[in-house]
N, C-alpha and C positions, 0 to 999 in steps of 0.2 A: 545482329543486335539492332534494337530499335533506335531510331534517332530521337532526339528530345521532343521534336514535334509529334512524331508518331506515338511516343509514350504518353504525352499529355493529351493527345486526341483520344487514345484508347481509354485513358483514365476518365476523361470527361464524359465519355459515352457509356462506360460500364461500371465504374467503381464508385461505391458509396462509402465515404470516409466517416470516421467516428464523429458523432454529435454535429452533423452538418445537414443542410438541405441539399437534396440532389439537384433541384432546379435552380438554386442560388447558392452554390457551394463556396466555401472559403478557399483562398488560393492554396495550391499545393506546389511543392518544389521537388523536382525529380532528383533522386539521390543516385550517385554513381558508385561511391564507396565510402567507407568510414574507417578511421584509424585513430587510436588514442582518444582524445576528446574532440576530434574534428569530424564533421560530416561534410563530405565533398559533394557538391551538386553537379549535375550533368554539364553545366557551363564552366566547371572548374573552380567555382567560388567555394571557399571553405568556411564553414560555420563552427564556432566553438559551442559545444552542446551544453546548455544550462539545465536541461530537463532529465538527463540520464534516460532518455526514451521512456518517459512516464515512470521515472524513479527506479529503474531496474538495472541500468548499466553501471555497476560499481567500479569496474576496473578498466573502463574505456572499451573502445571497439577493437575488434581484430586482435584480441589478446593472445599471444602465442601459446601460453600455458593452457588456456581453456580450449583453444583451437586443437591442440595436440590431444587433449583428453577426449574430445569428441571424435577426432579422426581415429584414434586408437580403438575406441569402442565401436566405431562404424565398421572397422575391419573384422570385428567379432560378430556382432549382430546389432541391427538398428532397433528392433523391437520384438518382443514376445508378449503375449497376453499374460497378465499377472495372476489370473485364476489358475491355480495348479502349478505355476512356475514361480521361481524366485531367481534373483541374480545378484552378483556382487555389487554393482553400482548402487542398487536400491538398499541393500543391507548396510553398506558402508555409510550411505547418506543418512539412513534412519539412526544409526548409532551416533553419528556426529551431531545430528539435531537433538537427540536426547541428551548428549553431553553438554551442549552449549546453551540450551534453553533453560528457563527457570526450573528449579527442582520439582520433581514429581511428574513432569510430563514425559512419559516413557513409552507411549504407544503412538505409532505414526501411520497415518492413512494418506497416501499420495493421490492427487487428482490433477486436473488439467490446468486450472487457472485459479486466481484469487477468489473470484465469485463462486466457483464451484467448491473451493475450500470452505467458504462460509456456508454454502448449502449443506455440506457434509457436517459441519459443526452444529447447525440447527437440527439436522436429523438425528445426530448423536444425542443431543439434549432431549428431544422428544422421545426417542426410543429408550433412553435411560429411564425416564419416568414411566413410560408404558410398561417396561419390564418390572418396575416396582409396584405395578398395579394402580398408579396414579395417572390414569389416562386423561384426566382433565387438564393436565399441565401441558398446554400447547401454545401458550402465549409467551412472547418475549418482551423484555423491558430494554429499550435502547435509549440513546441520547438524541435530542434534537441537534441538528446540524451534523449528524453522523452520516457516514457513507460506507457501504459494505459491498457494493458491486451492482451489476446490471441484470443478473438473472432474477427470476421472479421471487424466490425465497429471500434472496439478498436484498432486493428492492423493498420487500415488505418490512425490513428492519432499518431502512434508511428513513430519514426525516420525510414524512409523507406530504408535507406542505411546502416547506422552504427548500427542500432538496431537489435533486436532479430528476426525480421520478414522479413528481406530483401529477403528471398527466395520467398515470396508471393507478392513482389512489383508489378508485372505486373497484378495481379488479384485484387488489392485493389483499392478503390476509391482514386482519386488524390486530395491531399490537399496541403496546404502551410506550409512551415517549416522555422521558423526564427532561426538564430544562437542561440546556447545555451548561457545563460548568462555567460560572462567571469568574471563578478564582483563577487568575492567570499564573502561568509558570513563573517561578521566581519571586512572586509577591506573597505577602502574608495571607494565610488561609482564613476565610470567614466561614464558620460553621453553618451560617444561614444559607450558604450556597449549596449545601447538601440536603436541605430540608425537603425540597420537592421530590428528589430521587428517593429519599428515605421514606417519605409518605407513600409514594406509589408502590414501592416494593413491599412495605409492611402491609398495606391494605390489600394487595393482590397476590400475595405470595403463594396462595393455594392453587392458583392457575398459571403461575409463571414457571416455565421450563428453565429459563436461563436469562441472565443479563448479558447483553452483547454490547461491546464498546470498542472504540479505537483508543488504546492507552496513550495518554499524554498529548498526542497530536490528532486532532480531527482533520483529516486530509482534504479530500475533494469537497467536503462540506463547508470549507472556509479557512483552512490552514490555521485553526485555532489551537493554541498551546495552553493546556490547563495544569493546575497544581497536582503534583504527585500525591498530596494528602487526600485529595478527592478520590483518587484511585485506591488509596489505602482504605478509606472509609467504605468504598464499594465492596472491597474484598471482605472486610470485617462484617458488614451487614449481610452479605451473601452467606457467609459462614453461619451467622446467627439465625438467619431465616431459612437455612437449608435450601438455598437456590444455587444453581450452577453459574459459573462466570466464564464467559467466552471473551478472550482478548483477540481482536482482529489486528494482528501485527503485519498485515500484508504490505502496507506502505512504510511502517516504522522499523521493521526488522532489519538485522544485519548492519547495525551501526549508524543509521541515518540520524538518530536524535542525540548521538553522543554516547549512548549505551548500546551494547550489542542488541538488546531488545528493550523497548520502551518500558515494559513492566519493571525493569530493574531500577528505574527512577524511583519507584514506590516500594521496591523490595518485596514484590508480591508474586505469587504464582497463580495463574488461572487454572480452571479445571480443563479448559479446552483452549488451544491457541491455533490461529490460522496464519499461515505463511505463504508468500508468493512473491511476485515482482522480482526483487533482487536475489531470489533463491538460486537462480542459475547464472547470476551476473549479467542478466539481460540477453542471454543467448537463445533459450528455448522456453516455451511455456511449461511451467510445472508449479504445483502448489502442494502444500502439506497441511494436514490438520492433525495436531497432536492432542493427546488427552492423558489424564492420569489414571491410576488403577481404579479409583472410585467409579469413573465413567465406564471404562472398558469392562470391569467386573460386573457393574450394574447392568450393562446391556447383555453381556454374554452368559450370565448366570441367572437371567430372569426368564420371563415368559417366552420371549423369542430370542434365542441365543445367537442368531445370525444378524449381523449389521447389514442393513438393506441398502447398499450402494456399491457400484463397481464400474468405474470409467473404462472405456475401451483401451485408452492409452495410459492407463494407470502405471506409474513408476517407469515411464519410458526410459530405457537404458541410456540413450544419448543425452537426455535431459538430466538424468541422475549423474552421469559422468561430468557434465558441465557444472552441476551444482557442487559436486565434490571438489572439483578443481577451484571453483570460485570461492568457496568457503575456506579452503586451504590457503589460497592467496590472501584472503582477508585477514585470517588469524596470524599469518606469518609476516605481515608487512606493516606492523605498527599502525593499524587503522585508527586507533584512538588519537594518535598525534596528528594524523592527516585530517581527521574530522575536526579536531580542536583548532588546527590552523585555519581551516576553512571557516569555522564559526567565528573566530576572532577577526578575520579579514572581512567577512560579511557584516559583522556588527559595526566595524569601523567605517566601511565604505558605503553602506546603505543608509547610514545615519543621516547623510546629507539630504536624503529624500524627505525626511520628517518635516522639514520647514517648507516644502513645496506646496503650492496652493491646492493641487489636485489630490494630495495624499492625506489619508485618514490615520494610518498607523504604519509603523515599521517594526517587525519582530524577527528574531533569529533564534533558532535552536539547533545545535549540531550543524549538520550540513544542509540546513533548510533556511533560506532567507526569503522573507515575504514583505512586499510593499503593497499595502491595501489602499486602494483608491477610494475617493468619496463617491464616485459614480462608476458604473460598470464599464469595462473597457470594450472598445470595438475591435474584435479580433481581426477582422478583415482589413482594418486600417493599421493596426499596430504590428501585425506579424511581418508584413513587408518591410517596415521600418527597422525592425530588429535584424532581418536578413540583410538589409542594406549595410548595416553596421557590422556584419560578419558574425552574428551570434544567433543561436537558436533558443528562443524563449517563447513559450506559448501561454499567454495569459488566459484566465477564465474568470468570468464574472468581474468582480472588483479587484481581483488579485493578479499581481505580477510577481512571480516568485522564481526562485532558483533552487534546484536540487542537482548540483553538478556531480559528475563522476568523482570518486575519491582521489583519482590520480591527477586531478587538475593542479597545475602549478599556480604560483602567486600571480604571474603575469597574465596568464589565461583567465584567471578568475577576475582580475581587475578589468579586463576587456568586457566581461559580462556585467559587472557592477557599473562601469562607466556607461555602457550602453543603456542600462535601465535608467540611469540618471538623465541621460540625454533625452530619451523618449518621454519619460515622465515630466521632465521640465517643459517639453513641447506641448504637453496637454494643457498647461496653464494658458 
């Protein structure tokens, strides 16, 4: 086993971490193990996880039920190609997803990650129209401040200017972007906030393959929570204009916003839905793209009846077993009460930040708590401060936010919120 020094030396020499400079990297902290909501560092220090490892670890770390599901499947087989074969974990998972997602989504295509699930959705939409003979429909309408992943197709429907991928703007496919919804969640809806989106869709509908958006919560683009009525209007106009609707629920799915899926806030069903992140409870990478009969029949009964996508590790049995166990745990353990309790505590305890000089806004929805600063946070400066306080919080841009595992208790969550208040107060 490597010593801490050996590990950090090897890391510094060879490993390139997400969204960092190799020559001037952000600090990294060697992890020895993780259990429940705690991440234990190599020096023995334990951190309460406020990030759910990028929003994926619903049931905490080292969960015995999910561990057993993976181990049991491992003794059967770890992987087989999904072309020409099928297996029980995938079939069970597909049936469960069809049962719990909005009505009409009854076809499931598995892939490797959230970004790839978006790629699959975009290809579904384009191929649907190609099969109908409308080959000009290759453009997508997305929202500014939206985020859909890091692969090229997904980057193309992220905000090209203010988003994370502006450096690649000249290399990406050109799409249409409506203003982000100004109507906040829980506030009266102003129809004028829908006018820009409505104008763009009606003016360009003959070339638009689909609308793609993150329902209710725009995640990495700014943790912006918008009105369900805006989403209802989008669904109504897509129906009227005969345009497909893709809901990217990769970050919002599986209870994070207080509904099992964020589309439920607006009581709508998209034509295509993307799932990932929490799908396996944070254990293994797996994603799913679901669609309705309109999309699947349109593709498979048209000019080209074969959908042109096929990941090597599609429907990996270990990942599907983990997902089955995770979803079962979620549905059987009163997740609504857990998320509601987290929401009420976050609202109460983060409210103190609102009056702090460095803070622009505080907002909470479900198990998401956001403190937005007036100026961008210095990650290299703030991250060690949080670690010193025994918590794992990773700010980005102007946002210091929490998305804790659902199993977190009141005392543990209070340590997180107290730590945020301590650090934000120091910024003044």
